[in-house]
LUMKE-103362 format. One record per residue (C-alpha): residue number from 0; x, y, z. Coordinates in steps of 0.2 Angstrom, whole numbers, always signed. Layout:
LUMKE-103362
{NUM, {X, Y, Z}} ...
END
This chain:
LUMKE-103362
{0, {+19, -15, -316}} {1, {+2, -21, -325}} {2, {-8, -37, -316}} {3, {-7, -50, -327}} {4, {-22, -58, -322}} {5, {-33, -43, -325}} {6, {-39, -42, -307}} {7, {-37, -24, -296}} {8, {-25, -28, -283}} {9, {-31, -32, -266}} {10, {-31, -13, -256}} {11, {-30, -23, -238}} {12, {-42, -20, -224}} {13, {-53, -6, -222}} {14, {-50, +6, -209}} {15, {-63, +1, -200}} {16, {-59, -17, -201}} {17, {-42, -12, -195}} {18, {-49, -4, -178}} {19, {-61, -20, -176}} {20, {-45, -30, -176}} {21, {-35, -19, -165}} {22, {-49, -18, -154}} {23, {-50, -37, -154}} {24, {-29, -38, -151}} {25, {-31, -24, -138}} {26, {-45, -33, -128}} {27, {-34, -49, -129}} {28, {-20, -40, -121}} {29, {-29, -34, -108}} {30, {-37, -49, -103}} {31, {-22, -60, -104}} {32, {-11, -47, -94}} {33, {-23, -48, -81}} {34, {-22, -66, -80}} {35, {-2, -67, -78}} {36, {-3, -55, -65}} {37, {-17, -65, -57}} {38, {-6, -81, -58}} {39, {+10, -68, -52}} {40, {-1, -62, -37}} {41, {-4, -81, -33}} {42, {+15, -87, -33}} {43, {+20, -70, -23}} {44, {+7, -71, -11}} {45, {+12, -91, -9}} {46, {+30, -87, -5}} {47, {+25, -71, +6}} {48, {+32, -58, -5}} {49, {+17, -49, -9}} {50, {+25, -35, +5}} {51, {+41, -34, -7}} {52, {+47, -22, -21}} {53, {+44, -38, -32}} {54, {+27, -38, -29}} {55, {+23, -16, -30}} {56, {+34, -14, -45}} {57, {+35, -30, -53}} {58, {+19, -36, -54}} {59, {+13, -18, -64}} {60, {+28, -21, -76}} {61, {+24, -36, -79}} {62, {+7, -32, -84}} {63, {+14, -17, -93}} {64, {+26, -27, -102}} {65, {+11, -42, -107}} {66, {-1, -28, -114}} {67, {+13, -23, -126}} {68, {+19, -38, -132}} {69, {+1, -47, -133}} {70, {-10, -31, -141}} {71, {+5, -19, -149}} {72, {-7, -5, -145}} {73, {-3, +13, -154}} {74, {+1, +18, -139}} {75, {+10, +9, -124}} {76, {+8, +21, -112}} {77, {-13, +23, -113}} {78, {-16, +5, -115}} {79, {-4, +0, -100}} {80, {-10, +12, -87}} {81, {-28, +10, -92}} {82, {-25, -10, -89}} {83, {-17, -6, -74}} {84, {-32, +3, -69}} {85, {-45, -10, -72}} {86, {-33, -22, -63}} {87, {-34, -11, -47}} {88, {-52, -9, -48}} {89, {-54, -28, -48}} {90, {-42, -30, -36}} {91, {-52, -27, -20}} {92, {-67, -40, -24}} {93, {-56, -52, -30}} {94, {-42, -52, -18}} {95, {-50, -48, -3}} {96, {-41, -33, -4}} {97, {-47, -17, +10}} {98, {-51, +0, +4}} {99, {-34, +7, +12}} {100, {-23, -6, +4}} {101, {-31, -2, -13}} {102, {-26, +16, -13}} {103, {-10, +16, -5}} {104, {-6, +4, -20}} {105, {-13, +13, -34}} {106, {-2, +26, -36}} {107, {+14, +16, -37}} {108, {+7, +4, -48}} {109, {+1, +19, -61}} {110, {+18, +28, -58}} {111, {+28, +11, -64}} {112, {+16, +7, -75}} {113, {+18, +25, -85}} {114, {+35, +25, -82}} {115, {+36, +7, -91}} {116, {+22, +13, -104}} {117, {+33, +30, -109}} {118, {+50, +20, -112}} {119, {+42, +6, -125}} {120, {+34, +22, -133}} {121, {+48, +30, -133}} {122, {+60, +16, -141}} {123, {+47, +8, -151}} {124, {+51, +23, -163}} {125, {+68, +21, -162}} {126, {+72, +2, -166}} {127, {+65, -16, -160}} {128, {+72, -11, -140}} {129, {+53, -9, -134}} {130, {+55, -24, -121}} {131, {+72, -23, -119}} {132, {+74, -4, -113}} {133, {+59, -7, -99}} {134, {+66, -22, -92}} {135, {+84, -17, -88}} {136, {+76, +0, -82}} {137, {+63, -14, -70}} {138, {+80, -19, -63}} {139, {+89, -4, -59}} {140, {+74, +3, -52}} {141, {+70, -12, -42}} {142, {+89, -13, -36}} {143, {+89, +3, -32}} {144, {+74, +4, -21}} {145, {+79, -1, -5}} {146, {+95, +7, -7}} {147, {+84, +24, -9}} {148, {+71, +20, +6}} {149, {+72, +23, +23}} {150, {+77, +13, +39}} {151, {+65, -1, +42}} {152, {+66, +3, +61}} {153, {+61, +20, +65}} {154, {+51, +30, +79}} {155, {+38, +45, +76}} {156, {+35, +59, +91}} {157, {+22, +70, +94}} {158, {+21, +82, +107}} {159, {+5, +92, +114}} {160, {+2, +101, +129}} {161, {-5, +92, +143}} {162, {-5, +93, +164}} {163, {+7, +81, +169}} {164, {-7, +75, +183}} {165, {-21, +74, +171}} {166, {-11, +66, +158}} {167, {-5, +51, +172}} {168, {-23, +50, +177}} {169, {-29, +47, +160}} {170, {-15, +33, +155}} {171, {-19, +24, +171}} {172, {-37, +22, +169}} {173, {-45, +13, +155}} {174, {-43, +23, +140}} {175, {-58, +31, +132}} {176, {-57, +35, +113}} {177, {-64, +47, +103}} {178, {-68, +48, +84}} {179, {-54, +52, +73}} {180, {-49, +69, +68}} {181, {-36, +67, +55}} {182, {-45, +66, +38}} {183, {-30, +54, +34}} {184, {-35, +41, +46}} {185, {-52, +42, +42}} {186, {-50, +35, +26}} {187, {-51, +18, +34}} {188, {-39, +14, +46}} {189, {-43, +5, +60}} {190, {-51, +15, +75}} {191, {-51, +10, +93}} {192, {-68, +7, +99}} {193, {-66, +1, +116}} {194, {-53, -4, +130}} {195, {-50, -16, +146}} {196, {-36, -11, +160}} {197, {-29, -1, +171}} {198, {-14, +3, +179}} {199, {+5, +10, +176}} {200, {+15, -4, +186}} {201, {+26, -15, +175}} {202, {+16, -30, +169}} {203, {+0, -19, +168}} {204, {-10, -25, +152}} {205, {-22, -14, +140}} {206, {-33, -25, +127}} {207, {-40, -13, +114}} {208, {-54, -19, +104}} {209, {-54, -9, +84}} {210, {-70, -8, +72}} {211, {-68, -24, +61}} {212, {-60, -27, +43}} {213, {-71, -26, +31}} {214, {-62, -32, +13}} {215, {-68, -28, -3}} {216, {-71, -46, -6}} {217, {-86, -54, -14}} {218, {-95, -61, +2}} {219, {-82, -56, +14}} {220, {-86, -58, +32}} {221, {-80, -44, +44}} {222, {-64, -49, +53}} {223, {-61, -44, +72}} {224, {-46, -33, +76}} {225, {-38, -28, +92}} {226, {-22, -26, +101}} {227, {-14, -31, +118}} {228, {+0, -21, +127}} {229, {+10, -22, +141}} {230, {+19, -10, +153}} {231, {+37, -14, +149}} {232, {+46, +0, +158}} {233, {+39, +13, +173}} {234, {+48, +28, +176}} {235, {+45, +47, +185}} {236, {+35, +55, +173}} {237, {+37, +42, +157}} {238, {+27, +24, +154}} {239, {+32, +12, +139}} {240, {+20, +0, +133}} {241, {+26, -16, +123}} {242, {+14, -23, +109}} {243, {+13, -42, +113}} {244, {-2, -45, +100}} {245, {-8, -35, +86}} {246, {-21, -41, +73}} {247, {-26, -24, +69}} {248, {-9, -16, +60}} {249, {+0, -32, +57}} {250, {-5, -33, +39}} {251, {+3, -16, +37}} {252, {+17, -13, +47}} {253, {+25, -19, +64}} {254, {+21, -8, +78}} {255, {+33, -11, +92}} {256, {+30, -1, +106}} {257, {+20, +17, +113}} {258, {+30, +28, +124}} {259, {+22, +42, +135}} {260, {+33, +54, +143}} {261, {+23, +70, +152}} {262, {+30, +86, +161}} {263, {+35, +105, +159}} {264, {+15, +107, +151}} {265, {+19, +95, +138}} {266, {+15, +75, +132}} {267, {+27, +68, +122}} {268, {+20, +52, +114}} {269, {+33, +39, +103}} {270, {+28, +25, +93}} {271, {+42, +12, +86}} {272, {+38, +1, +74}} {273, {+47, -10, +60}} {274, {+43, -4, +42}} {275, {+36, -21, +34}} {276, {+32, -16, +14}} {277, {+45, -11, +0}} {278, {+50, -2, -8}} {279, {+55, +8, +6}} {280, {+57, +26, -3}} {281, {+37, +25, -7}} {282, {+29, +16, +8}} {283, {+42, +23, +21}} {284, {+36, +40, +20}} {285, {+17, +35, +19}} {286, {+20, +24, +35}} {287, {+30, +36, +44}} {288, {+15, +50, +41}} {289, {+1, +38, +45}} {290, {+10, +33, +62}} {291, {+14, +53, +66}} {292, {-6, +54, +64}} {293, {-9, +39, +77}} {294, {+3, +47, +89}} {295, {-7, +64, +87}} {296, {-25, +56, +91}} {297, {-15, +46, +106}} {298, {-9, +62, +110}} {299, {-25, +70, +111}} {300, {-33, +55, +120}} {301, {-22, +56, +134}} {302, {-19, +76, +135}} {303, {-28, +81, +150}} 
END
């Protein structure tokens, strides 16, 4: 149809202008998602929900959905993963988290972001259900996460070769701790530096001092960490210490008891703890492996 005004039709924005506009929207979406994530973190932290599935699954999902709604990127997956990566990079300096916490949370955050972004990309090509489907998926993941997770009360046992006399003498004396041999523990786990206390009679106490906690927070001051153990039970070739105070692992798990049993040329170290982080299907195996590494370190310390 001819234009009666005689003016050529408006060709619309040039490709360069469309790219600049998309870039501005993407940046706005990223900043909005980070702002929403920070607000949600503060709310969950105030409600003592920072160790729950709602935090570790819900927070990256909210970031993902906010990015998509605010910026409408070409690829939801790429934009969402990039935004979550930026959020993780700022988590330590802004929220005062330690390097171990960020490293452990990163795979789960990125997995949820990748899952939500992929579902949005899939449904966006088939209709206006790009947000409904991820929300349903998020609900199913959140509800089913705990059903698939391991029990909260857990124990890990490690066995090493040891002499009965040497082991009993080492356990009765003031503990002498060496450096970590485990690469996993050297990633930033609390390392025992010194200890006080002797004896294996019921009621005997051990005070263990660990290296200070150093968070990634701006201007953060190192926090002292220590643990107090008391002999709970004593039997032939066996002693059980109960944890009566802990400022070392309490941010990550609830360590309850450490049992040492020796004989027949072997030393068995059993650590009993309660998992405090959700979802269990992710943090359960991770904590179990870490506790196993710690039990092996103790077995090596007292196996004489």
